[in-house]
C-alpha positions as CSV (number, residue, x, y, z in Angstrom):
1,M,97.4,94.7,146.2
2,K,93.8,95.8,146.1
3,S,92.7,98.3,143.7
4,K,91.3,101.6,145.1
5,V,88.3,101.2,142.7
6,S,85.8,99.0,144.3
7,Q,83.4,97.3,141.8
8,N,80.1,95.6,142.4
9,D,79.4,92.4,140.5
10,S,77.6,93.9,137.8
11,D,79.8,96.9,137.1
12,V,82.9,95.4,135.8
13,K,84.3,97.5,132.9
14,I,86.7,96.4,130.3
15,K,88.9,99.5,130.8
16,D,89.4,98.4,134.5
17,V,90.1,94.9,133.6
18,T,92.7,95.9,130.9
19,A,94.3,98.5,133.3
20,V,94.8,95.8,135.9
21,A,96.1,93.3,133.4
22,D,98.5,95.8,132.0
23,R,99.8,96.8,135.4
24,M,100.2,93.1,136.2
25,V,102.4,92.5,133.2
26,W,104.4,95.6,133.7
27,T,105.2,94.4,137.2
28,G,106.2,90.9,135.9
29,R,102.9,88.9,137.1
30,L,100.7,86.9,134.9
31,P,97.2,88.3,134.7
32,T,94.6,85.7,135.5
33,V,90.8,85.8,136.0
34,D,91.3,85.1,139.8
35,S,94.0,87.8,140.3
36,I,92.2,90.4,138.4
37,S,88.9,89.6,140.1
38,E,90.7,89.9,143.6
39,E,92.3,93.2,142.5
40,L,89.0,94.6,141.3
41,N,87.2,93.2,144.4
42,T,84.5,91.6,142.3
43,G,82.8,88.2,142.2
44,N,81.7,88.6,138.6
45,I,84.2,86.0,137.3
46,D,82.5,85.5,133.9
47,R,82.7,89.3,133.1
48,V,86.3,89.4,134.1
49,R,86.9,86.3,131.9
50,Q,85.3,88.0,128.9
51,C,87.3,91.2,129.4
52,L,90.6,89.4,129.9
53,T,89.9,87.3,126.8
54,L,89.5,90.7,124.8
55,W,92.5,92.0,126.3
56,K,94.6,88.9,125.4
57,L,93.3,89.0,121.8
58,R,94.4,92.6,121.6
59,H,97.8,91.8,123.1
60,N,98.6,88.7,121.3
61,P,97.4,89.0,117.7
62,G,100.0,86.2,116.6
63,E,98.0,83.7,118.7
64,V,94.6,84.6,117.7
65,K,92.7,82.2,115.5
66,K,90.1,83.6,113.2
67,T,86.6,83.3,114.7
68,H,83.3,84.5,113.8
69,I,81.6,87.1,116.2
70,T,78.8,84.7,116.8
71,D,81.4,82.4,118.6
72,F,81.7,84.8,121.4
73,P,79.2,85.2,124.3
74,P,76.5,87.8,123.9
75,E,78.3,90.3,126.2
76,V,81.4,90.0,124.4
77,Q,79.6,90.3,121.0
78,H,78.0,93.5,122.3
79,Y,81.5,94.9,123.2
80,L,82.9,94.0,119.9
81,T,80.0,95.5,118.1
82,E,80.3,98.7,120.1
83,A,84.2,98.8,119.4
84,F,83.5,98.2,115.7
85,E,80.9,100.7,115.5
86,K,82.9,103.4,117.4
87,R,85.9,102.7,115.1
88,V,83.7,103.0,111.9
89,A,82.4,106.3,113.3
90,E,85.9,107.6,114.0
91,L,86.9,106.6,110.6
92,E,83.9,108.3,109.0
93,T,84.6,111.5,110.9
94,R,88.3,111.5,109.8
95,L,87.4,110.7,106.2
96,K,84.6,113.5,106.2
97,G,87.4,115.9,107.5
98,Q,89.9,114.7,104.8
99,F,87.1,115.0,102.1
100,S,86.2,118.5,103.3
101,K,90.0,119.6,103.1
102,A,90.4,117.9,99.8
103,L,87.3,119.8,98.4
104,A,88.7,123.1,99.9
105,Q,92.1,122.3,98.2
106,R,90.3,121.5,95.0
107,D,88.3,124.7,95.0
108,M,91.5,126.7,95.8
109,L,93.4,125.0,93.1
110,V,90.5,125.7,90.6
111,K,90.6,129.5,91.4
112,V,94.4,129.4,91.2
113,N,94.1,127.7,87.8
114,E,91.5,130.2,86.5
115,R,93.7,133.1,87.6
116,Q,96.8,131.6,85.9
117,A,94.8,130.8,82.7
118,A,93.6,134.5,82.7
119,Q,97.2,135.6,83.1
120,I,98.4,133.3,80.4
121,D,95.7,134.7,78.1
122,A,96.8,138.3,79.0
123,L,100.4,137.3,78.2
124,V,99.4,135.7,74.9
125,R,97.6,139.0,73.9
126,A,100.5,141.1,75.0
127,L,102.9,138.9,73.1
128,A,100.7,139.1,70.0
129,D,100.8,143.0,70.3
130,A,104.4,143.0,70.9
131,E,104.9,140.9,67.7
132,V,102.8,143.4,65.8
133,K,104.9,146.3,67.2
134,V,108.1,144.3,66.4
135,A,107.0,143.8,62.8
136,D,106.1,147.5,62.4
137,Q,109.6,148.4,63.9
138,D,111.3,146.0,61.5
139,K,109.4,147.8,58.6
140,R,110.5,151.2,59.9
141,I,114.1,150.1,60.5
142,S,114.2,148.6,57.1
143,G,112.9,151.7,55.6
144,L,115.3,153.9,57.4
145,R,118.3,151.6,56.3
146,K,117.1,151.9,52.7
147,Q,117.0,155.8,53.2
148,I,120.5,155.8,54.9
149,N,121.9,153.7,52.0
150,F,120.3,156.0,49.5
151,Q,121.6,159.0,51.2
152,Q,125.0,157.4,51.6
153,Q,125.2,156.7,47.9
154,A,124.0,160.2,47.0
155,L,126.8,161.5,49.2
156,V,129.4,159.3,47.7
157,K,128.3,160.4,44.2
158,A,128.4,164.0,45.2
159,K,131.9,163.6,46.7
160,R,133.0,162.1,43.5
161,R,131.6,164.9,41.5
162,S,133.1,167.5,43.6
163,G,136.3,165.7,43.5
164,R,136.3,165.7,39.8
165,E,135.4,169.2,39.6
166,E,138.3,170.1,41.6
167,R,140.6,168.1,39.5
168,D,139.1,169.4,36.3
169,P,137.9,173.1,36.5
170,A,136.3,172.8,33.0
171,L,133.8,170.3,34.4
172,S,132.7,172.8,37.1
173,S,131.8,175.5,34.4
174,D,129.9,173.0,32.3
175,S,127.4,172.1,34.9
């Protein structure tokens, strides 16, 4: 089956090769340099081979042996470098975004912390004022209790005297 995309020999793109290779795998066919070249209608076998090698590396990571970038042909090195630089740029952009969010959250938390610290200070001052008022009220209550006790004792004494006077009329005339 021929692809609708017609490529000239110098315009073979890795995305086209990978698309054809992926489609072949999905249909149960083994992607080869010749079958992909035929599908793309190109005679640039070396370029198709390079792209297919990259596709295989990406799809079979268990079979990949570690190599150095200089082990690849210059065209592949160029694509690897471009892919690496693109990935680094994407990561840098993502990290900058995360950093900006983290800074914004930090600034928000600083403001919340300052507001809560001010609230705590206000509550501590209010508590100190309340403690002073409680101490004043305790003194006042204590004074009122003493006064009540004194009046109760005076009332009891007065009742005792009046009770004696009623029992002994001579005492009432002596007073």
